[in-house]
N, C-alpha and C positions, 0 to 999 in steps of 0.2 A: 151237754154242758159238763166240763171236767170238774174235778174237785180234789180236795186234800183230805183223805179219809181220817187222819188223826184228829181232825177238828169237828167231824160231823156230829158227834154226840154233845158238843158244847154250843153249837151254833145258834140254838134258839135264844141264848142269852146275849148274843153279840149284837153290837150296832153294825149297820151295813154301810159299806163304801162301794160305790160303782165307779171304776176308773174307765174313762172313754178315750180311745185313741185309734189311730189307723192301723192297718195290719201289713202295710207294705214293707216298712223298715223292720228288720229282725234284730239288728245289732247296733247298739249305740247307747249313750248315756241314759236317755229317756227310757229306752226299752229295759235296760238293766234295773232302773229304779222302779218302774211299775211292776215288773216281774217280782222283784224282791218284796215290794209292798204286799202283793197278793199272797206270798208265802209266809211273811213274817208278822203282819198286822193281826191275824187271828190270835196269836199268842198275847197280843196287847189289847184285846177286847173288840177287834173290828173284823167282821166277816167281809172279805174283799173279793170282788169279782171284776174281771177284766172284760170290758165290752169293746170288741174290735169291729171297726168299719169294714164291711165286705163290699168289693166292687166287682164289676164284670170282667175287668182285665188285669188290674195291677194289685189290688188289695185282696190277698188270698188268706182267709182265716185258717183254712186247713194247713197251709204251709206253716203258719205261725204256731198252730197247735202241735204240729210234728216237731218243731224246734224246741217248744217248751211244754212238754206233756204234763208236767206237774202243776201248771198254772191253771186255775179255774177260769174258763173263758165262755162268753156268750157272744154271738155275732149280731151286728147291726146291719141288716140287709139293705145295702145301697146299690144293688145291681141295676135298678131302673135308671139311675144316673142323674136324676134331677135333685135340686135342693129340697123340694117339697117331699120327695120320696125318702130322702135320707132323714129328714126331720121326722116324718111319720114313723119310720122304723126306729129311731132313737126314742121317741115318745113311747112306743110299744114296749121297748125293753125296760125303760124306767118304770112304767106302770106295772110291769110284771115283777120286777125285782123289788120295788118299793124301798129304795135305799134312803138312809138318813142323809147322806151326802153324795152328790155326783161330782167327781173330779175330772176335769178336762185336762188331758195331757196332749196338747196340740191337736185338738179336734174342734175346729171353729164352729161347726153347726150347733154345738152344745150351748153356746151363748144364747142363741135365739130360742132354742127348744126350752131351756130352763126358764128363760124370761116368760115364755108363754105359760109354762106349767105353774109358775109362782102366782099367776093371776088366780088360779083355782086351788092351789095347795100352799098355804102359808108356812107349812113346816118343812118344806124341801130346802136343803142347803146346797149352795153351789161353790165349789172350789176350783181354782185354776193353778197349775204349776208352770212357771216360766224358768227354764233351765239355762238359758244363755242370753246375753245382751244383744238380742236381735230385734231391730226396730218394729217389724210387723206385729210382734206379740204385744209390744208396748202400745202400739196404735189401737189394736183391738181392745185392749184392756181399758184404754181411755174412752172408747166408744160405749162399752158395755159394763164398765166397772160398777155402776150403780147397783147391779144385781148380784155382784160377787160377794160371798160371805167369808172367803179365805183365799189368800194368794200365797203360795209357797214358792220361794225363789231359791236358786242355788247361788248364794253369795250376797254380800252386802251391797255391791254396786247395783245389782239388779233390784234389790229391795229398795234402795234409795231412789232409783229411777222410776220404779212403779209408783211409789208414794208421791213423788214430785209431779210426774207427768200425768198420772191418772187420778190424783187427789183421793186415793183410797185412804181410809183411816189407818194410822200407823199400827194400831193393835191387831189388825186383821192380815198384815203382811209379815210373813215369817221366813227367815233365811235358814235353810237346812242343807248343808253340804252333803253330797253323796257320800255314804259311809264306806270306809276301806276295811276289808276283812283282815284279820291277823294272818301273817304268812304261815304256811304249813310247816316250814322248817326253821331252825335257828338261823338268824341273820347276823352276819358280821360285816363291819364296814369294808368298803372297797379300797383296794390299793392298786396302783398301775401295774399292768402286766406287759408282755411283749406286744400284744395286739389290743388296741382299745376297742371295746365292744359297745357299739352304739345301737340304740333301739328307737323305733317309732311304733307307738301303739295307738290305734284309733281309726276313725273314718278316713278313707282316702278320698278327700274332697277338697275343692279349692276355695269356694266362697268364704267359708268360715275358717277352715283349718289351714289354708294356704299351703297345701301339700307340695305344690310345685317349687317351693323354696328349697326343697331338698336337693334339687338339681344343681344350683350354683354352690350349695354347701359342699357337695361332693367334689366339685371342681376345685374349690378352695382347699379342701382337705388334701387333695392330691399334691398340691403345691407345697404342703408342709412336710412331706416326705417322712411320715411315720406310718406304721402299720395299723390299719383299722378294718373293722367289719361292720356292716349295717344290716340289722334284721328288721324288716317291716312287717308288722302284724296288724292285720285289719283288711277291710275291703271297702268299696265305695264306687261312686259313679266315675271317678277319675282314675281308677286303677289301670285300665287298659292303656290309657294315654301315658300314665306314669311309667308303666313297664317299658313302653317303647322308648321313652325319653332316657331311661336308665339302662338301656340295653348293654352298653359297653361295660358298666360295672357289674351287671348280672352275669355277663359272659365270662368275666375273669373271677367270679366267685366272691366279689367284695360286697355285693348287695344280694340279699335273699328275701323274696316275698313268701310269706307263710300263710296268707289268707286270714280269714277270721278264725279265732280260736276261743274255746270256752275258757271260763275263768280259771278252772282248775289247771288247765294247760299253761296259762300265763303264770300262775303261781308256782307250779312245779318245774316248769321247763324254761320259760322265756325270761321272766324278771330275774331269776337267779343268774342267768347267763349274760346280763347287761351290766356295763359300768356306768353308762349315762343314757339318758333318753331325751331326744329332741322333740320340741313342740313349737309350732310356728303360728298358731291361731292369732287372729287379730281381736277376737272377742270370745269370752268364755264366762261360765259361772265359776264354780269351784271345781275345775276340771278334774276328773277322777283318775284317768289312766296314769298321769304323772304322779299322783299321790299313791296309787297302788305300787308304782315302781319305787317311790321313796320308802315305803314301808319295808321294802326288800333291800334297802341300802343303795339303790340306784340314784345317781345325781341328775336332777332335771337341768337341762339346758333349755330354758323356756323363754318365750317371747313375752314382752311387757304388754300383754293384751289388756284391753279395756276391762277393768275390774281387778287386776292383779294388785294394785296398790290399796284399793278399798278393802280387800279381804285381808291383806297383810300376812299371807300364808307362805308364799314363795319368796324367800328373803335372800337377796343377792349376797354372795360371799359368806352366807351363814348355812343355809340348807339347799341352796340352788345357785345357778349362775343364770342371769337374765340378759336379754338383748332387746333393743328396740325392734318392733315389728318390721320385718323385711330387711333388717340390717344383717346380712349374711357375714360381712367382715367381722363384726363383733361376735356373732354366734361361733364362727370358726376360731377366733381368738380364745373364747371361753373353753371350747373343747381342747385346744392345745394346752391351755393352762393346767388341765388335769394331769398332763404328762410332765410339763416343765417346772411346775411349782411343787416342791416337796411337801408332803403332808396335806395338800389342799384336798385331794380326792377323799382321803380318809376322814378329814374333819367334816367336809360337806356330807359325806355318806353317813357318818355317825349321827349328825344332827337331823338328817332326813328321816332316819329310822325312828327317832323320838317324836317326830312331828305329827304322826297320825294317831292321836289319842283323843279322848273326850268326844266332843261333837263330831270330830272327823272320823271316828271309828264307826264300824258298821252297826254295832249295837247302839251306840250313842245316836246315830242318825235315825234308826228305826224308832227308838224311844221318843225322839223329838217329833217325828211325824205323828205318832199316836197321841202325844200330848197336844199338838196343834189341832188335830181333829176333835179331840175331847173338848178343848176350849171353844172350838167353833160352835158346837151344838149347845153350849151353855148360853150363848148369846141369842137374842131374837134374830131370826133370819131377815136378810135384806128383802125389801119388797120388789115387785116387778118395776122395770124402768118406766118412767112417765113419758119420756120422749124416745121414740124408737127410730133408728136410722132408716132412711129409705133404701130398700133393697133393690138391686138391679134386676131386670127381667129374668125369670127362670124358664128360659126357652121361648120359642117363637109365639106360642099360644098366649102367653102372658103379655107379650108385646101388643097383642090385639085387644087387650083389655080384660081378658078372662082372669079370674082369681087363680093363684097357684093351685088351690085345692081342686077347682073344677078342671083346670088344664090337666092335672094329673089323672083325674078320673077318665077324661077322654083318651089320654095315652094308654091307660090300663085297658080300656075297651078294645082299642085297636092293637094292643100288644107292642106299643112303641117304647123303645128305650133310647136313652142318650148315651153314646159310647164316648168316653174321654180319651184324650191323647197322652195323658201322663198321670202318675199316681197322685200328685198334689191337686189336680183338678177333680179326680174321682172322689177323693175324700180330702177336702182342703184343710190345711193346718192353720191357715189364717185367712182373713177376709180378702186380701189382695187389693184393698181400697186405699192403702196408704199413699199419700202424696209425697213427692220429692221434698217439699218444704217440711213436712212432718218428720220425715226420716232424718233430715239434717238437724232438726231441733232435738230429736231424741239422741243422736250421736253427739251433738254439741254439749248436752247436759253432762254426759259421761266424761267427756274430756275436761270440761270446766270443773267438775266435781273432783276429779283426781288431781288436778293442778293445785287444789286447795289443801290436799293432804300432805 
């Protein structure tokens, strides 16, 4: 187990938080948040440990440790591959650590494990964080919400959706935007130069981020006949496909892929070298990369994703330029306006710099997290669920009527493991039980809510 030496002599007086997540994804908004919490919350009264799901193929705890050597980590051994073995491993970690609060950050098994533990330990608290308006997480919260003591969301849209769809009490759902650190160097508002410097920072992924929209954007930009350059910083499952699609622009030096970069590189090299940043996602919380860019004076050209109006942070013609999701014509016109309209870039850039204060700052965000955790343990913990969902069979042996516990003991005797075909099966981030009707209802609420704003 790793550690933070500067806190060791104070830890006996700290409350304990155990954050549970998978270890496959190394880079992303959730990963940034949980790693920051581990390093920052001890200064605010919470000893924080990151429990990472380990798998036989995809979820590699040592790879995660090597990437984040300063984060205190313990592994949840799920290499046997069954739901029962994952649950037993998580129970073992929780009993060893004895946390005041267990926080699930996209680790579905935690719902069932905590519900079981609450039957025997009335003082264990369970928190869940939902960082994007993605229906599977709302669906699971609706199923298991009775046992949740605290839900922390990224943005008001997610908060409203959780309260409405899961019927959680409003006082236990808290919206905390990811915090933006202060730039390392003095920032001055942008003004147009000979070449417009366009950036993309984030996961190279299609389902949520709609990264393929950059292809028609480049086609439209070429028709405008002005000089531009695009820097793509990030990585993801769609990276290889995107590189092939953008081969023409890569070959002429107009598009450069930089891969994933650490935050200090973004702050020292990439954000200062951008005029505007494009963001195509159809749903978000309070997305952090565009806000980090804003703190450096970069102008967001950002989609009107589900949740944008509810948060009221990215304001068209004030500190950003927005476009309907998938409307590349409007996105292109917004980019062109930065060149053709005098003073527009400078005014937007100046307002963007001023926007990342208070709860949107890094210190403000960490303080709010600590306050939410403190308030949580002042309330009586929620009891175990009275009605438990029927779980699907956990392998062939349970299909024949054996209990999951007995089936696992038989597998252990014969050394049998279940090998998964993908990271999300090895350590599920959600139940996978959501129906199409439920998904449509969750999405419909968001659209109707924003129409009323």
